[in-house]
C-alpha positions, 0 to 999 in steps of 0.5 A: 247510452239512450237519450236521457242519460245523453240529455243528464251528461249534457247538462253542464255543456255551455248554452253557446256551444250547444247553439254552436253545435245546432247552429251547424246541424242546421247549417249542415243539413239545410235546416230553418230555410223557411224561417226568419230571424226571430224564429230562429232566435226563439229556436236557439232560446229553447236550445239555451234552455236544454228544451231539445223536443221543442227545438226540433218542433221549430227546426221542423216546422221551418224546414224543408226535410224529410226528417221527424221531429224525434229524428232532428231531437236526437240527432241535435242531442247526439251531436251536442254529446259527441262533440262535448266528448270530443272537446272535452267540455262536458263536466262529469 
């Protein structure tokens, strides 16, 4: 499944689920260690709006990572999709 198909499938996943999943990704990958709380909240606002591209830019700017913005975005979308399928929180 390509990125656009995954995005379409996860449109109806709860905003809180998305935030929780992205938060876990940040912790797991040691991302967002250079950002402040206001930037962190702004990044989550972008996640709530399903604006994964700009959320990925925020993560990249506030992290010491070798991942590219595109890789971060793909990881976010894939993890949200995978978790939604596993938890059966996605609507068809």
